[in-house]
C-alpha positions, 0 to 999 in steps of 0.5 A, spaced: 418 384 473 420 383 480 427 382 478 426 389 475 423 392 481 429 389 486 434 392 481 431 399 482 431 399 489 438 396 489 440 402 485 436 407 489 440 405 495 446 406 492 445 413 490 442 415 496 448 416 500 451 420 494 445 425 494 446 426 501 453 428 501 452 433 496 445 436 499 450 437 505 455 441 502 454 449 501 454 453 494 461 455 496 464 448 495 462 447 488 465 453 486 459 457 483 460 463 479 459 469 483 461 466 489 463 470 495 471 470 496 473 466 502 479 471 503 481 478 501 487 478 497 493 481 500 497 487 497 503 491 500 508 497 498 512 491 494 506 489 490 500 494 490 502 497 483 505 491 480 498 487 481 493 493 481 496 497 476 492 503 479 496 508 476 499 505 470 493 503 466 489 498 470 490 493 465 489 487 470 481 490 471 478 493 477 480 493 484 476 494 490 481 495 496 480 496 503 486 499 507 486 497 514 489 496 521 489 489 524 489 493 531 482 496 529 476 493 531 472 497 526 477 495 521 475 487 522 468 489 521 469 492 515 473 486 512 467 482 514 463 486 510 467 487 504 468 479 504 460 478 504 459 484 499 465 482 494 464 476 489 470 473 485 467 476 479 470 484 478 472 488 481 478 484 485 477 485 492 484 486 496 486 489 503 492 493 505 495 493 512 497 500 513 502 499 518 506 494 514 505 499 508 507 506 510 508 508 503 501 506 500 499 510 507 502 516 504 501 515 497 493 515 498 493 520 504 490 516 509 489 519 515 484 514 518 482 507 517 478 503 515 478 506 508 475 503 501 478 505 494 475 503 488 480 503 482 476 502 475 476 506 468 483 509 470 480 513 476 479 512 483 473 512 487 472 513 495 467 510 499 464 514 504 458 509 506 456 505 512 461 499 513 456 494 512 455 489 506 449 492 503 452 499 502 459 496 500 455 492 495 451 497 492 457 502 491 461 496 488 455 495 483 453 502 481 454 507 487 461 509 484 458 512 478 455 517 483 462 519 486 467 523 484 472 520 479 479 522 482 486 521 479 490 515 482 496 518 485 502 516 482 508 511 485 513 515 489 520 516 485 526 513 487 529 519 489 523 521 493 523 515 497 531 516 498 529 523 501 524 520 505 528 515 508 534 520 510 528 525 513 526 519 517 533 517 519 534 524 522 528 526 524 529 523 531 535 526 532 532 533 530 527 532 535 532 530 541 536 536 539 530 540 539 528 538 546 535 540 548 537 547 546 543 548 550 546 542 546 544 544 540 547 551 541 554 547 543 554 543 537 552 549 532 558 553 535 563 547 534 561 546 527 561 553 526 568 553 528 570 547 525 568 550 518 571 557 519 578 553 521 577 549 514 576 555 510 582 559 513 586 553 511 583 552 504 584 559 503 591 559 505 593 553 501 590 557 494 594 564 496 600 561 497 605 564 492 610 559 488 617 560 489 620 565 484 625 563 479 631 567 479 635 568 472 642 570 472 644 576 467 649 573 462 655 578 462 657 581 455 
């Protein structure tokens, strides 16, 4: 009898340290289903459409995306709120740094940040509530149903990107000349004179007569 008691005491002494270790661990350490994500996924101009398929079917599931600026204090608050509100279940929570993703900023017409967009059911829903976990959580769960369902803006075409690049390249030059009207007039006169001279040269070449070939008459 005493031997059985001592065996139980010894077993308890061996098990207690293990139980204490597990008791000190948070739920996050166990990977429980529905736990809050430890960080938001990073999206950018490069991978946004590939990962979310926001405008191409949304076959990767629903996404809630926070557009922010790292220099914005309110953006930091909104990021923490989304982390607290979102879980590892759907929708997938992600963030976009608009300073590093100018194409996405233009695509979604973002004039201010933070901005939250929910992509699901092949539509886009804009969050307009307070930047706290409770409000964001309510929007993610069911609040979006009371929000207008919008078409997802498509990706810009390659030609559009090219035109934007050209515009952005020449924009500083145009601004510089706009502040110096005298220089702009001088350059305009130079290009006009050059164009006129080239036009005259081209017209002279096209109107130049070919030498006529004389044919001697055969004597009878």
